N, C-alpha and C positions, 0 to 999 in steps of 0.2 A: 777917476782912475779907470783906465781902459781894461775891458774884459779879455780873457784869453782867446776867445773866438775872433775878436777883432784883430788881434795881433797875428794869428795864424792865417796862412793863405787859404783860398777857397778850394774845396775838393774838386779834383779833376773828374773822377768817376762817381756815378750815382750809388748811394749806399741804401741797402734794403733794411728797413726797420719794421719789426712785427707790430709794435704799438701804433706806428703811423698807419699801417694797413687796417688794423681793427678800427681805428677812429674814422677812417674813410668809409668803411663798410657801415658803421653806425649812422653816419650822416646820410649815406645813400639809401639805406633801407628804412629810413624813418617813416612810420605809418602816418598816412593822412586820414584823420578821423573826419568822416563826413556825417553830419547830422541830418536825419530825415525830418523835413518840416511837414507837419500834418496840418492841413488847412483847418481853420476854425469852423465851428458849427454854423451851418447856413451857407458856407462857401465851398462845399465839397462836391459840387456838381461836376461830373466828368472825372473825378479822382477815384481810383480803385485801389484798395490796399492789396499789395502782392506779397511783400516780404513780412517776416515776423517783426521787423523793426517798425513797420507802419502801425502796428497795434500798440506798441509801447508796452506798458505793464497792464493795460486794460483789456477789455473784451472786444467783441465785434461792433461794427457800426450798423445799427438797425436801419438807417435811412438809405444805405447803399445796398441795393437788391442784387447781390452776387453771393456766391458761395464763399464764406470766410472761415478760416481755421486759425483763430488766435492761439498763439503758443503751440501750434501743431495739434490741437485737440480735434479729434474726429477726422483727421486727414487719412486717406487711404495709404496703405503700404507701411504704416507705422503701427506696430503692435504695442499695445499698452500692457505694461506689467502690473498695473493696479487691479485689485479685485473689487473695486467699487462698481456698483450697478446703478443704472439710471432708474429713477423712480417711475414706476408704472402703475396705472390706475385700472381697476376693473370696471364692469358695466355700471356698478352702483356708485362709482366715484371714490371708492376706498383704495388705500394703498395695496398693491398686489404683492404680498410677501412671498408668494409661491416662486417668484423669480430667484430667490435665494436658494431654495431647495433644488431648483432646476439647473443651477449654475454648474457647469462641468459635465452635464449629461447631454445625450443626443436629443434632437427635437422629437423623435418618435417614441421616446420612452415615457411610459405612463407613470406619473408621480402623484400620489395622493397627499395633498398638503392641507386640505380643509375637511371639515366635518361633512359638508355636503357631498364630497366625493365618495363617501362611504354609504350614502343613502341609495336605495334602489331607484331605477328610472321611473317606476310608477309613482313615487312620492314627488320627484322633482318635476316631471312632465305630466301633470294631470290632464292637460288639454291636448295631449298628443293624439292625433286621429287614429294611429295604429293601436292605441290602448283603449279606445272606446268600444262599447258593446255593439256588436253587429246588428243590422236592421233585420226586420222580419223576412224580407225578400232574400237576403243573404243566407239566413238560417234555413229557409226552405230549399234554396239551391244546393247548399252543402248537404242537407239531409237527403235530398234526392240522389245526389252523386254517391253518397255513402251507401245508400240502399241498393243502388244498381251494382256497385262494386262488391258488396257482400253477397248479393244474389248470384253474381257471376262466379265467385269463389265457391259458393255452396253448390251450385249446379255442376261445376266441374268435379267437385269431390263426390257428389252423388253418382254421377255418371261413371266415375272411375271405380266406385265400389260395387256397381251392378255386375252380376256374373255374365250377362249377355248384353252386349252393347248393340244398339240399333245403328244401322248403317247411316252415316250422315247424308243428308239430302244433297244431291248433286246440284251444281249451279246450272242455270238454264243454258241451253245450247246457243252458241254464237255462230253467225253466218258471215263469212268473209268472201268478198268478191275478188277473184284473182285474175289478173291479166298477164299472160306469159309474155316474155320479151321476144321470143321467136314466134312469128306469125307465119301461117301457111298451112296447106293441106297436109303436109307431112308431119306437122307438129301438133300436138294437143288434139288429135282426132279431127282437125279442121276447125275446132271451135276457137273463137277469139277470146272468150272469157269463161271462167268457171266459178261456181259458187261452192265454197268449202264450208261444211258444217263441222264445227269444233265442239266437242263435249269432253267433260272430265272423265278420266279413267275410273272405272268402278273399283273401289277398295274393299277387300275382304275383311270384315270385322274380326274374324277368327284367326287371321294370319298372325303368326308370332312375329316379334320384332326382328327386323333384318340385321340390325346392328346391336352388338352387345357392348354396353358401356359399363365398365367396372370403375366407377368413380367412387373414390374413397372420400366420404364426407368427414371432415374433421370433427372431433368431439367438441361439445360445448364446454365452456369454461366450468370447472368444478366449483362447488360452493366454497366460500372462504373457510379456512381452518378455524376451529374453535380457539378462542384466546386461551393461552396458558397462564393461569393465575398463580403467582408465586407469593408465598408468605413473606412478610417483612423480615429482613435479616436480623438474626439474633446473635448476641455475643456468646461465643463458645466458652464454656467453663473448662477448668483444668481437668475435672473428672471426665467430661466428654472427650477431651483430647486424649486422655489416657485410654479410654475405651476404644477410640478409633485407631489407636496405635497397633499396627499389625507386626508381630515379631517376625524376624527372618526365618525362613524354612531351614530345618535341621534334617539332613539326609540320614537315613538308616543304613545306607550302603556305602557312601563315600565319606571317608575321613582321612584325607591324605596326610594331614599334619599330625594326626594322632591325638586330637584334643579329647579330653575327658568330658563327655556330655552327660549331664545329670539325667536321671530317669524322667523327672517332671518335664524337662525340656523336650525329651523325645516324645513323651505322651502329648505335649502341647503341639509339637510339629506334626504328629499323626492326625490331628484334627478331630480327636474324639470329643474334646470339649466343645467344639462348634456344632457337633451333630445333636439333633433334637430327637430323643428316644421317644417313640410312640408305642405305648403299651396297649394291647388289645383288651377290650372289656371282658372277654372270655377268660383272660388270665386271672382276673380277680374272682370270677366265678369258680374256676378250678382251684384257686388257692383256698377259697372259703370251703369248697367241698372237701378238699384234702384235710383242712383243719377240723372240720366236723367229723370226718371219718377217723382221724387220729384221736380226737377226743373220745369218740364212742369206743374205739379199740382200747384206749387207756382205761375207760370205765369198765369195760368187759374184763380186761386183765386184772384190774383191782378187785372186781367182784369175785372172780375165780380165785384170786389169791386169798381173799377173806374166807371164802368157803373152804379152801384147803386148810387154812389155819384153824378154822373151827373143827373140821374133821380130825385134824392132828391133835387138837386140845381134847376132844372127846376120847380119842384113842388113848391118849396119855392118862386121862382120868380113869378109863376102864382098867388099864394096866395097874395103876396105883391101887384101885379098889380090889383088884384080884390079889395083888401082893399083900394088901392089908388083911384080906380074908385068910390067906395062907399063913400069915404071921399069927393071927388070932387062933387058928386051928392048932398051930404048933404050941402055943402057950397053953391052950386047953388040954392038949395031949400030955404035956409035961405035968400039968397040975393033976391030971387025972385019974 
């Protein structure tokens, strides 16, 4: 049976089809995989690995003496994001773990990572020549220099403390031969050369200083202040909190809202309870003297009153006796 395409006439114009174009691209852009052949061991003379494919999945080739970077390890320009460190050994052959503490710090930063870093230099370097005891010659030289320096300071202070200073000795005179540039009978009195005697000017030891220097010398640093010692903190009780509670002030003059203020509040606001009354000792002496005088006065008044009562009693008894005698006389006269 014939197909439909065989019965139809051939197309006159070219027809564009998307699927046909994609198939053509796939066929044209097919990758050609090239496998790198690595020479076997013993036949690698003249062969140098250049690309990463030359190393495969392994490491470098030790028999080829060129710089090799398998898998890009150690190559310049490639920053590693790993925090792994290379193993380092110290002078004794042990693993140097201080590299872990130094990671991320600058090279000039001092990091103490071992116990020996905390020991003084005298313990670590016992054979250091700078730490050895000086010889006898060095001791004599240093002693002589120190002695001369101390004598110089002492002599300067002694001479400054003396009321009258001796004039310093002048340096010896110097003779200078001088030849003038202009020669002739009209110059330099006709002499070709002159000898000049140069001496130091005599200084007056009693002359006051010519220049006044008002230099303010800064004071020395004061002694450190004494440490302030505080007692340990204690828990405040409720009674102490109430004792420290200060009531608000109550004015004696202003009461704009007309509040009724009790007398005890006014007395508390006056501050009388906060004042400490000091009584003079003479007050007790005066009070005692007044008490004794009052007691003696009371005793005198009591004695005087008793005496008056006795006199009144005697006077009363005399009157009664007189009346009794008069009554007896009257009875006798009637009987008589």
